[in-house]
C-alpha positions as CSV (number, residue, x, y, z in Angstrom):
1,M,-172.5,-83.4,37.3
2,N,-173.7,-86.3,39.5
3,T,-177.6,-86.6,38.6
4,I,-178.2,-90.1,40.5
5,P,-179.9,-89.2,43.9
6,R,-178.4,-90.9,47.2
7,S,-175.6,-92.0,45.1
8,E,-173.3,-92.9,48.0
9,H,-172.6,-96.5,48.8
10,P,-175.7,-97.7,51.0
11,N,-173.7,-100.0,53.3
12,P,-170.2,-98.8,54.4
13,Q,-169.8,-101.5,56.6
14,F,-169.6,-104.0,53.7
15,L,-168.4,-102.4,50.8
16,R,-166.9,-103.8,47.4
17,E,-165.5,-101.8,44.9
18,N,-167.6,-103.3,41.9
19,W,-171.2,-102.0,42.4
20,E,-173.6,-99.8,40.5
21,N,-176.1,-97.7,42.0
22,L,-179.5,-98.1,40.3
23,N,-181.4,-95.1,41.7
24,G,-182.7,-92.5,39.4
25,R,-185.6,-92.4,36.8
26,W,-187.6,-95.8,36.5
27,E,-190.8,-96.3,34.8
28,F,-193.7,-96.6,37.4
29,E,-197.2,-97.6,37.4
30,I,-199.8,-97.5,40.2
31,D,-201.9,-100.6,39.8
32,K,-205.2,-99.5,41.2
33,S,-207.0,-102.7,40.6
34,I,-204.1,-105.0,41.6
35,S,-204.5,-106.7,38.5
36,G,-201.0,-106.3,37.2
37,E,-199.9,-109.8,37.6
38,E,-203.0,-111.2,35.7
39,R,-202.3,-108.4,33.0
40,K,-198.4,-109.6,33.0
41,L,-197.2,-106.1,33.6
42,Y,-193.6,-108.0,34.0
43,L,-193.8,-108.3,30.4
44,A,-194.9,-104.8,29.4
45,E,-192.7,-103.0,27.0
46,H,-193.5,-99.7,28.9
47,L,-195.2,-98.5,32.2
48,S,-197.4,-95.5,32.0
49,G,-195.3,-93.1,34.2
50,E,-192.2,-92.4,35.8
51,I,-190.8,-92.1,39.3
52,T,-187.3,-91.2,41.1
53,V,-185.9,-94.0,42.7
54,P,-185.5,-94.4,46.0
55,F,-188.3,-92.1,46.9
56,C,-191.7,-93.6,47.8
57,P,-194.6,-92.4,45.5
58,E,-196.1,-90.4,48.3
59,S,-193.1,-88.1,48.4
60,T,-192.5,-84.8,46.3
61,L,-189.0,-86.1,45.5
62,S,-190.4,-89.2,43.8
63,G,-192.0,-86.9,41.1
64,V,-195.4,-88.6,41.9
65,G,-196.7,-87.3,45.1
66,E,-199.9,-89.6,45.3
67,V,-200.7,-89.7,48.8
68,D,-203.8,-92.2,48.6
69,F,-203.7,-95.6,49.4
70,L,-201.4,-97.5,47.0
71,N,-202.1,-101.1,47.3
72,S,-200.0,-102.1,44.3
73,V,-197.2,-100.6,42.3
74,W,-194.7,-101.3,39.7
75,Y,-191.2,-100.3,38.9
76,K,-189.0,-101.1,35.3
77,R,-186.0,-100.1,34.1
78,K,-183.0,-101.6,31.8
79,I,-179.9,-102.8,33.4
80,N,-176.8,-103.3,31.3
81,I,-174.5,-106.4,31.9
82,K,-171.2,-106.0,30.6
83,S,-170.1,-109.6,31.2
84,T,-171.6,-112.6,32.9
85,D,-168.2,-113.8,34.4
86,K,-169.1,-112.5,37.8
87,R,-171.8,-113.2,40.1
88,V,-174.5,-110.6,39.8
89,V,-176.5,-109.7,43.0
90,L,-179.3,-107.1,43.2
91,H,-179.8,-105.5,46.4
92,V,-182.8,-103.4,47.7
93,G,-182.2,-101.6,50.7
94,A,-186.1,-101.4,51.6
95,C,-189.3,-101.9,49.8
96,D,-192.8,-101.7,51.3
97,Y,-194.0,-104.4,51.6
98,L,-194.8,-107.8,49.5
99,T,-191.8,-107.5,46.8
100,T,-191.5,-109.7,43.8
101,V,-188.3,-109.1,41.4
102,Y,-188.6,-110.1,37.7
103,I,-185.7,-110.3,35.4
104,N,-186.7,-110.8,31.6
105,G,-190.3,-111.6,32.3
106,K,-189.1,-114.4,35.1
107,T,-189.4,-114.3,38.5
108,V,-186.4,-114.1,40.6
109,G,-187.9,-114.0,44.0
110,K,-190.2,-112.5,46.6
111,H,-189.7,-110.8,49.9
112,K,-191.8,-109.9,52.6
113,G,-191.1,-106.9,54.9
114,G,-191.1,-103.3,54.4
115,Y,-188.2,-102.5,56.6
116,S,-185.4,-105.0,56.0
117,S,-183.0,-105.0,53.3
118,F,-182.9,-108.0,51.1
119,S,-181.1,-109.4,47.8
120,F,-181.4,-111.6,45.1
121,D,-178.6,-113.5,43.3
122,I,-179.6,-112.8,39.3
123,T,-176.6,-114.4,37.7
124,D,-178.7,-117.2,36.0
125,F,-181.4,-114.5,34.9
126,V,-179.3,-111.9,33.3
127,R,-177.6,-112.0,29.9
128,E,-174.6,-109.7,28.5
129,G,-176.0,-106.5,27.5
130,E,-179.3,-105.0,28.2
131,N,-181.7,-106.5,30.7
132,D,-185.4,-105.7,31.8
133,L,-185.7,-105.1,35.6
134,V,-189.2,-105.1,37.2
135,I,-190.2,-104.6,40.8
136,H,-193.6,-105.2,42.0
137,A,-194.9,-104.0,45.6
138,L,-198.1,-104.8,47.3
139,D,-198.8,-103.0,50.4
140,D,-201.7,-102.7,52.6
141,N,-201.2,-101.4,56.2
142,R,-204.9,-101.8,57.3
143,T,-204.9,-105.5,57.5
144,G,-203.1,-106.3,60.8
145,L,-200.9,-108.5,59.1
146,Q,-197.8,-106.2,58.5
147,P,-195.8,-104.0,60.7
148,S,-196.2,-100.4,59.4
149,G,-194.8,-98.2,62.2
150,K,-196.2,-94.6,62.1
151,Q,-197.8,-94.7,58.7
152,S,-201.4,-93.6,58.8
153,A,-204.0,-96.2,58.3
154,R,-206.7,-93.4,57.5
155,Y,-206.8,-91.4,54.2
156,G,-205.0,-88.5,55.8
157,S,-202.3,-87.9,58.6
158,Y,-203.6,-87.6,62.2
159,G,-202.4,-87.5,65.6
160,C,-199.0,-89.3,65.8
161,Y,-199.8,-91.1,62.2
162,Y,-198.2,-89.5,59.3
163,T,-198.1,-89.9,55.4
164,R,-197.8,-93.9,54.3
165,T,-194.6,-94.9,52.2
166,T,-195.2,-97.7,49.4
167,G,-192.8,-99.6,47.5
168,I,-188.9,-98.8,47.1
169,W,-187.9,-96.3,49.6
170,Q,-184.0,-97.2,49.9
171,T,-181.4,-97.5,47.4
172,V,-181.5,-100.3,44.7
173,W,-177.8,-101.4,43.3
174,L,-176.1,-104.1,41.6
175,E,-173.0,-106.0,43.2
176,Y,-170.5,-108.0,41.2
177,L,-168.4,-110.5,42.9
178,P,-166.6,-113.7,42.2
179,R,-168.7,-116.7,40.8
180,E,-167.1,-119.5,43.1
181,N,-165.1,-118.2,46.3
182,Y,-166.7,-115.2,48.1
183,I,-167.5,-113.8,51.4
184,K,-171.2,-114.1,52.3
185,S,-171.8,-112.2,55.5
186,V,-169.6,-111.4,58.6
187,K,-170.2,-110.6,62.2
188,Y,-167.8,-108.8,64.7
189,Y,-167.3,-109.4,68.4
190,P,-164.9,-106.8,69.7
191,D,-163.3,-107.2,73.4
192,Y,-162.1,-104.0,74.7
193,K,-160.6,-105.5,77.8
194,N,-158.2,-107.6,76.1
195,G,-157.8,-105.5,72.8
196,K,-159.0,-108.4,70.4
197,L,-161.4,-108.8,67.6
198,T,-163.1,-112.0,66.7
199,V,-164.7,-112.4,63.1
200,K,-167.2,-114.8,62.6
201,A,-167.5,-115.4,58.7
202,S,-169.8,-117.2,56.4
203,L,-167.9,-118.2,53.2
204,A,-168.8,-119.5,49.8
205,G,-166.3,-122.0,48.1
206,E,-162.6,-122.7,49.4
207,G,-159.8,-120.6,50.4
208,V,-158.1,-118.8,53.1
209,L,-159.8,-115.8,54.5
210,T,-157.5,-112.8,55.5
211,V,-158.7,-110.1,57.8
212,K,-156.3,-106.7,58.4
213,A,-157.5,-104.2,60.7
214,F,-156.2,-100.3,60.6
215,Y,-156.3,-97.4,62.4
216,E,-155.8,-94.1,60.7
217,G,-154.1,-95.7,58.0
218,R,-151.7,-98.1,60.3
219,E,-151.9,-101.7,60.2
220,V,-152.6,-102.7,63.6
221,G,-153.8,-106.3,63.5
222,C,-154.0,-109.4,60.9
223,G,-155.2,-112.7,61.1
224,S,-155.8,-115.6,58.4
225,A,-158.1,-118.8,58.8
226,E,-159.4,-121.6,56.3
227,P,-163.0,-122.3,56.6
228,A,-164.7,-125.6,57.6
229,C,-168.0,-126.3,56.3
230,G,-168.3,-122.4,55.0
231,E,-167.9,-121.0,58.4
232,V,-164.8,-119.7,60.2
233,Y,-164.0,-117.9,63.2
234,L,-161.0,-115.7,63.3
235,T,-159.5,-113.7,66.5
236,M,-156.9,-111.3,66.1
237,S,-155.1,-108.8,68.8
238,L,-154.8,-105.3,68.1
239,S,-151.5,-103.5,68.7
240,E,-153.3,-100.2,69.3
241,I,-156.2,-99.8,71.6
242,H,-158.6,-97.0,70.6
243,L,-161.9,-97.4,72.5
244,W,-165.4,-96.5,71.1
245,E,-167.3,-94.2,73.1
246,V,-169.9,-91.8,73.4
247,G,-168.9,-88.6,71.1
248,H,-165.7,-90.5,69.9
249,G,-166.3,-93.1,67.3
250,R,-162.7,-94.1,66.6
251,L,-163.5,-96.6,64.2
252,Y,-161.1,-99.3,63.0
253,D,-161.0,-99.9,59.0
254,L,-160.8,-103.5,58.0
255,T,-160.0,-105.3,54.9
256,L,-161.2,-108.9,54.4
257,T,-159.9,-111.0,51.5
258,Y,-161.1,-114.4,50.1
259,G,-159.4,-115.5,47.0
260,E,-160.2,-112.6,44.3
261,D,-163.2,-111.3,46.7
262,K,-162.2,-108.1,48.9
263,V,-164.6,-106.3,51.2
264,K,-164.0,-103.1,52.9
265,S,-165.4,-102.8,56.6
266,Y,-165.0,-101.3,60.0
267,F,-165.6,-102.0,63.7
268,G,-165.8,-100.4,66.9
269,L,-164.0,-101.5,70.1
270,R,-167.2,-101.4,72.2
271,N,-168.8,-103.5,74.9
272,V,-171.9,-102.7,76.4
273,C,-173.4,-104.5,79.5
274,L,-175.9,-103.8,82.5
275,D,-174.4,-103.6,86.2
276,G,-177.2,-103.3,88.9
277,Y,-179.0,-100.0,87.7
278,K,-176.2,-98.6,85.4
279,F,-175.5,-99.1,81.8
280,L,-171.8,-99.6,81.0
281,I,-170.0,-99.0,77.8
282,N,-166.4,-100.3,78.0
283,G,-167.0,-100.6,81.7
284,K,-168.0,-96.9,82.3
285,S,-171.4,-95.8,83.5
286,V,-173.3,-93.8,80.5
287,F,-176.2,-92.1,81.0
288,Q,-178.5,-92.2,78.2
289,R,-179.5,-88.5,77.0
290,T,-181.7,-89.6,74.2
291,V,-184.2,-87.9,72.0
292,L,-187.1,-89.5,69.9
293,D,-186.1,-89.9,66.0
294,Q,-188.7,-90.8,63.8
295,G,-186.8,-90.7,60.7
296,F,-189.4,-88.5,58.7
297,Y,-188.5,-86.1,55.9
298,P,-191.1,-83.2,54.5
299,D,-190.0,-84.1,51.1
300,G,-188.7,-87.6,51.3
301,I,-191.1,-89.1,53.8
302,Y,-189.2,-92.1,55.0
303,T,-186.2,-91.3,52.9
304,A,-183.7,-88.6,53.6
305,P,-183.1,-86.4,50.4
306,T,-179.5,-86.6,51.0
307,D,-176.8,-88.4,52.8
308,E,-175.9,-85.0,54.3
309,A,-179.6,-84.8,55.6
310,L,-178.8,-87.8,57.8
311,V,-175.8,-86.4,59.1
312,R,-177.5,-83.0,60.0
313,D,-180.2,-85.0,62.2
314,I,-177.5,-86.2,64.4
315,E,-175.8,-82.8,64.6
316,L,-179.1,-81.0,65.5
317,S,-179.3,-83.5,68.2
318,L,-175.9,-83.3,69.5
319,A,-176.3,-79.2,69.4
320,A,-179.2,-80.0,71.9
321,G,-177.1,-81.9,74.2
322,F,-178.4,-85.3,73.6
323,N,-175.9,-88.2,73.0
324,G,-178.2,-90.4,71.2
325,A,-181.6,-91.5,69.9
326,R,-184.3,-94.1,70.0
327,L,-184.6,-94.7,66.5
328,H,-188.5,-94.8,66.8
329,E,-191.1,-97.1,64.8
330,K,-188.7,-97.6,62.0
331,I,-185.7,-99.6,60.7
332,F,-183.2,-97.0,59.8
333,E,-181.0,-97.5,56.9
334,P,-177.5,-98.7,57.3
335,R,-176.1,-95.3,56.2
336,F,-177.5,-93.4,59.0
337,L,-176.0,-96.1,61.5
338,Y,-172.8,-95.7,59.7
339,H,-172.9,-91.8,60.6
340,C,-173.8,-92.8,64.3
341,D,-170.9,-95.1,64.4
342,R,-168.4,-92.6,63.3
343,L,-169.8,-89.9,65.5
344,G,-170.1,-91.7,68.6
345,Y,-173.9,-91.5,68.6
346,I,-175.6,-94.1,70.6
347,V,-178.9,-95.5,69.5
348,W,-181.6,-98.2,70.0
349,G,-182.7,-100.2,67.1
350,E,-186.2,-100.6,67.1
351,H,-189.0,-102.3,64.6
352,A,-192.1,-100.8,63.3
353,N,-194.3,-102.9,65.1
354,W,-197.3,-100.6,65.0
355,G,-199.9,-101.9,62.5
356,L,-199.1,-105.4,63.0
357,D,-202.1,-107.6,65.5
358,H,-199.8,-108.7,68.3
359,T,-202.9,-110.4,70.0
360,E,-202.6,-113.4,67.6
361,L,-199.8,-116.0,67.2
362,H,-200.4,-115.7,63.5
363,S,-198.6,-112.2,63.5
364,L,-195.4,-114.0,64.6
365,P,-194.0,-115.5,61.3
366,T,-194.6,-112.2,59.6
367,F,-192.9,-110.1,62.4
368,L,-190.1,-112.4,63.3
369,R,-188.5,-113.3,60.1
370,E,-188.2,-109.3,59.2
371,W,-186.8,-108.7,62.7
372,E,-184.4,-111.4,62.3
373,E,-183.1,-109.9,59.1
374,A,-182.8,-106.6,60.8
375,L,-180.7,-108.0,63.5
376,D,-178.2,-109.7,61.0
377,R,-177.7,-106.7,59.0
378,D,-177.1,-104.2,62.0
379,F,-175.2,-106.6,64.2
380,N,-172.1,-105.1,63.6
381,H,-172.8,-101.5,64.2
382,P,-171.3,-100.2,67.4
383,A,-173.6,-97.1,67.7
384,I,-176.6,-99.7,68.5
385,I,-176.3,-100.2,72.1
386,G,-179.6,-102.2,72.7
387,W,-182.7,-103.7,70.7
388,C,-186.3,-103.1,71.1
389,P,-188.6,-105.1,68.9
390,F,-191.8,-103.5,70.1
391,N,-193.0,-100.1,71.2
392,E,-196.4,-99.9,73.4
393,T,-198.3,-103.0,72.6
394,W,-201.6,-101.6,73.3
395,D,-205.0,-103.5,73.1
396,I,-206.3,-104.1,69.7
397,N,-210.1,-104.4,69.4
398,G,-210.4,-104.8,73.0
399,K,-207.8,-107.7,72.9
400,P,-204.8,-107.6,75.2
401,Q,-201.2,-108.5,73.4
402,N,-200.2,-112.2,73.4
403,N,-197.4,-112.8,75.7
404,E,-196.2,-115.6,73.8
405,V,-195.4,-113.5,70.9
406,I,-193.7,-110.8,72.9
407,E,-191.7,-113.4,75.0
408,L,-190.6,-115.5,71.8
409,V,-189.5,-112.3,69.9
410,Y,-187.4,-111.2,73.0
411,R,-185.7,-114.7,73.4
412,T,-185.1,-114.8,69.7
413,T,-183.7,-111.4,69.8
414,K,-181.2,-112.6,72.8
415,R,-180.2,-115.8,71.0
416,I,-179.2,-114.0,67.8
417,D,-177.3,-111.1,69.7
418,T,-175.7,-112.2,73.1
419,T,-173.8,-108.8,73.2
420,R,-176.6,-106.2,73.9
421,P,-179.8,-105.7,76.1
422,C,-183.1,-106.1,75.2
423,I,-186.4,-104.4,75.8
424,D,-189.2,-106.5,75.0
425,T,-191.7,-103.8,74.5
426,S,-191.1,-100.2,74.9
427,G,-193.4,-98.5,77.7
428,N,-196.0,-101.3,77.8
429,F,-196.7,-104.0,78.3
430,H,-193.6,-105.7,79.6
431,V,-193.4,-109.7,79.8
432,I,-189.7,-110.3,80.0
433,T,-187.0,-107.5,79.5
434,D,-183.5,-106.8,80.6
435,I,-184.4,-102.7,81.3
436,F,-187.9,-102.0,82.4
437,C,-188.7,-98.8,80.7
438,V,-191.8,-96.4,81.1
439,H,-193.4,-93.8,78.9
440,D,-195.3,-90.7,80.7
441,Y,-196.3,-87.5,79.2
442,L,-197.6,-86.0,82.6
443,Q,-197.2,-82.3,82.0
444,D,-197.4,-81.6,85.9
445,T,-193.7,-81.1,87.0
446,E,-194.5,-81.5,90.5
447,A,-196.6,-84.7,90.3
448,F,-193.9,-86.0,87.8
449,S,-191.0,-85.5,90.3
450,R,-193.1,-87.0,93.2
451,N,-193.7,-90.1,91.3
452,L,-189.8,-90.4,90.5
453,K,-189.1,-89.9,94.0
454,V,-191.4,-92.6,95.3
455,F,-189.8,-95.0,92.8
456,E,-186.2,-94.1,94.1
457,E,-187.3,-94.7,97.7
458,G,-188.7,-98.4,96.8
459,G,-192.4,-97.7,95.6
460,I,-193.7,-98.5,92.4
461,L,-192.8,-96.2,89.3
462,E,-196.2,-94.8,88.5
463,D,-196.8,-93.8,85.1
464,H,-199.7,-93.5,82.7
465,L,-200.5,-97.1,82.9
466,E,-200.7,-97.1,86.6
467,R,-203.1,-93.9,86.7
468,N,-205.4,-96.0,84.5
469,P,-207.3,-98.6,86.6
470,L,-207.8,-100.6,83.1
471,H,-204.1,-101.2,82.8
472,K,-203.0,-101.8,86.6
473,G,-201.4,-105.1,87.2
474,R,-200.7,-105.7,83.3
475,Q,-197.0,-105.4,84.0
476,V,-194.9,-105.9,87.1
477,Y,-191.5,-104.3,88.0
478,R,-189.2,-107.1,89.2
479,G,-186.1,-104.7,90.1
480,E,-184.6,-104.3,86.5
481,P,-182.6,-101.3,85.6
482,A,-185.3,-98.3,84.6
483,F,-185.1,-96.4,81.7
484,F,-187.6,-93.4,80.9
485,S,-187.8,-94.1,77.4
486,E,-190.4,-91.5,76.5
487,Y,-191.7,-88.2,78.3
488,G,-192.1,-84.7,77.4
489,G,-193.9,-84.4,74.2
490,I,-194.5,-80.6,74.9
491,K,-196.4,-79.0,72.0
492,W,-194.9,-76.0,70.8
493,D,-196.1,-74.4,67.5
494,P,-194.7,-71.1,66.9
495,E,-196.8,-70.5,63.9
496,G,-200.0,-71.0,65.8
497,D,-201.4,-73.7,63.7
498,K,-204.8,-74.7,65.2
499,S,-204.7,-78.2,63.7
500,A,-201.2,-78.6,65.3
501,W,-201.3,-81.9,67.9
502,G,-199.2,-82.4,70.9
503,Y,-199.5,-83.9,74.4
504,G,-201.4,-82.5,77.2
505,N,-201.7,-78.8,77.9
506,A,-199.2,-76.5,75.7
507,P,-197.4,-73.8,77.7
508,K,-198.4,-70.2,76.6
509,T,-194.7,-69.0,76.4
510,E,-191.1,-70.1,75.5
511,E,-190.1,-69.4,79.2
512,E,-192.9,-71.6,80.2
513,F,-191.9,-74.4,77.9
514,I,-188.0,-74.1,79.0
515,A,-189.0,-74.3,82.6
516,R,-191.5,-77.2,82.1
517,Y,-188.6,-79.2,80.0
518,K,-185.9,-78.2,82.6
519,A,-188.2,-79.6,85.6
520,L,-189.1,-82.8,83.8
521,T,-185.7,-83.5,82.6
522,E,-184.1,-82.6,86.0
523,A,-186.2,-85.1,87.9
524,I,-185.2,-88.0,85.6
525,L,-181.3,-86.9,85.7
526,G,-181.4,-86.7,89.5
527,N,-182.8,-89.9,90.1
528,S,-180.1,-92.7,91.1
529,K,-182.1,-95.6,89.7
530,M,-182.6,-94.1,86.0
531,L,-180.0,-95.3,83.4
532,G,-181.3,-92.9,80.8
533,L,-183.8,-90.7,79.3
534,C,-185.7,-90.1,75.9
535,Y,-187.4,-86.8,75.1
536,T,-190.3,-86.7,72.7
537,Q,-189.0,-85.5,70.2
538,L,-186.1,-84.1,68.2
539,Y,-188.4,-82.3,65.3
540,D,-191.9,-81.9,64.3
541,V,-193.6,-84.9,62.2
542,E,-196.3,-83.4,60.0
543,Q,-199.1,-82.2,62.2
544,E,-197.2,-83.6,65.6
545,R,-195.7,-80.3,66.8
546,N,-193.9,-81.4,70.0
547,G,-190.1,-81.2,68.5
548,L,-187.3,-78.9,69.7
549,Y,-186.9,-78.2,66.0
550,T,-189.7,-77.7,63.3
551,Y,-190.2,-80.3,60.6
552,D,-187.9,-78.7,58.1
553,R,-185.2,-78.7,60.9
554,R,-185.2,-75.0,62.0
555,P,-184.6,-74.6,65.9
556,K,-187.6,-73.4,67.8
557,F,-185.6,-72.0,70.6
558,N,-181.8,-71.4,71.6
559,M,-180.4,-74.8,71.8
560,N,-177.5,-73.9,73.9
561,I,-180.4,-73.8,76.8
562,F,-181.3,-77.3,76.3
563,K,-177.8,-78.4,75.9
564,E,-177.0,-77.0,79.2
565,I,-180.0,-78.6,80.8
566,N,-179.3,-82.1,79.0
567,T,-175.6,-82.3,79.8
568,A,-175.7,-81.9,83.6
569,K,-174.3,-84.7,85.4
570,A,-176.7,-87.6,86.2
571,A,-177.0,-89.1,89.6
572,I,-176.3,-92.6,88.2
573,E,-172.9,-91.2,86.9
574,E,-171.6,-90.3,90.2
């Protein structure tokens, strides 16, 4: 019986056979006084407690369940290295926030960022046999100096802020690869019109890179190239054309061989672009019927209890008639993106910018470094059809956002990835953006429809910002494609919990809820200038009760009703 939690390979798009999952029981200690460094806990024979990795100590699945502020936590376990003939790399899927890794009492490296993956080459730190691995995480989401998404800065959860996540919350694993010649990273550039794939590879050492493409086991493409100065571009033609599209992943498998190094991967033949008000996938106008997915779980907080739970969330969304999601205020794990890829489920990649003071330039290095890591890690996922580094950049302590921060992050995103559109800051306040998106939780369906009609006829798109005199003039619509990237949020709590939170006045009956949902959604679907919608939200999160499903993923309604509403043909698809 497999007792390792989340035992599957964490990144199917870059898979070597020789790897070891380090999830499971670790020694653990909460360092309340933040004195662990001074007390040399990295040299301690044992820590005082235990934890189940990869679940954060706030979660019940971790076995700890401490929900108070945890500013410093320590992890320790033994790792057994059978041979030092190979290069040994330690990978951490995510650890919130400032992480230091020690091997046998020596500092290997540090990483800043609670959402992006990182790795350290530990070859020179390990010996054959038993080794001590210690990980230390510092985390304080009240400083304004780190992105923390929807993690509450108060003791408890409230409104749309939820239980915090500290320390390790994604899989930790070892990878073994050749010492001299190996593949560092790859980027894929598909070309659906000409049936080709270009591979950009970063390589260590010398040799010939060979790439083979397969579709359902049949070899459909092959190419080889020798790197110059550690980098190579390789383009190969595909003998069979199978387009990635909404609802149909149709993934090609890849093998990349470089000397003794072999990596398994995959790609989708998918290109996206904007054409006037339309969003095109492989030249076809696709209306984005998306839903807000915040990636929270009752027992794991930021971490899904199983791989099946990741798949289940996509299936629940599809059952309600959505074709994708805004992955909201969180950088989701690669395993979730893999399932989106294979199921043809479109998603927007977003950072967890809340908690960061975006009014000051000094916030930029902290944010941008981690965002660049996320862009590089997730570049190859065909399901990701756009990037959104910021969400709702509200004033902080009476100070407006620093527009230079927003603009520089947008421009950096576009330099790193020329293949996807970028929304600078979802909802507000736009500075420079490929798509003009708005958030509006107006519950008056007639007023909501009227505002959209005014926009369609050439007027302004009035949302919650335009209705507030303090916000007028803060952003200007310049004719960009338009996206209703948050709406609805209709509160519905079947259990009648008085502490439940939602937007606006709650309907009194299921029939009223459905009628309101239908009117709001049809107003967006019927607007010829709208390329998509995003309903808030797929499932409840803690006290926020505006999901179509409960927090434990039970349907509140007959989902066939919502599927019929959501899948109606949109005006822009005509």
